[in-house]
C-alpha positions, 0 to 999 in steps of 0.5 A: 741575447743577440737582440740585447747586444744589438741594442747596446751596440746601437746605443753606443754608436749613437752616443759616440756619434753625438760626442764626436759631433760635439767635439768637432763643432764645439769651438764654433758652438762656444761663440755664445760666451764671447763678450763681457758678462757680469754677476752682482754679488753682495760684495760687488760683482764678478766679471767674465770676459771672452774673446777670440785668441790665436789658433781658434782658441777662445780666451777668457778672464774672470775678475772680481770688482769690489764695491769701491771699484777695485778689481782683482784678476781671479783666473785666466781661461781658455776653451781649446782643442787638445788633440781631438778633444775640447778642453776648458782650461783655467789658471786660478790665482794662488792655486795649483802652484800657478799651473793650468788645470784642464777639464774635458768637454764630455757633453753638449745637450740642450745648450748645456756644456759640461767639462769634467776633470774627475782627478781635480780636488774641486770642482770636478765639473764646470758647466755653462748653459746658454740662456740666450743672447743676454744671459748665461748660467755657469756653475761648478760642482763636485765633491769636497770633503766627501760632500757634494758642492755646487756654486752658481754664477748667473751672468748678464751680458754687459 
């Protein structure tokens, strides 16, 4: 019994250390998102742009450009520390009464960064995957109307 307890304690400490290290270094870790990214769609393209903001905040914006070249801002974004934790915060046009919704960084593993807000209607998770210098995969996922949903955004650097 003592041996099982010791194994669980070791697993807990290793997991806690990994999460603390991820939280501490994460703003520097997210430098891969900096710049301008685009994804082609049948209706035009989606563009996501990231830059350094004040106080070690990464600021982003996402917008759609239709086939005629007209653009519409769809959301403003931030990756920032709140207390000891790192959050991905989004303000989406015409949603949540214009209020920002934040998702806590819960995991960094193999260049995959998972943010979660289990209380949000949809999505509950926002994930970014660094695929190298010129590619990035992002997706949103969670439950909507008791069904699992996932939408992917495969970006190329502009």
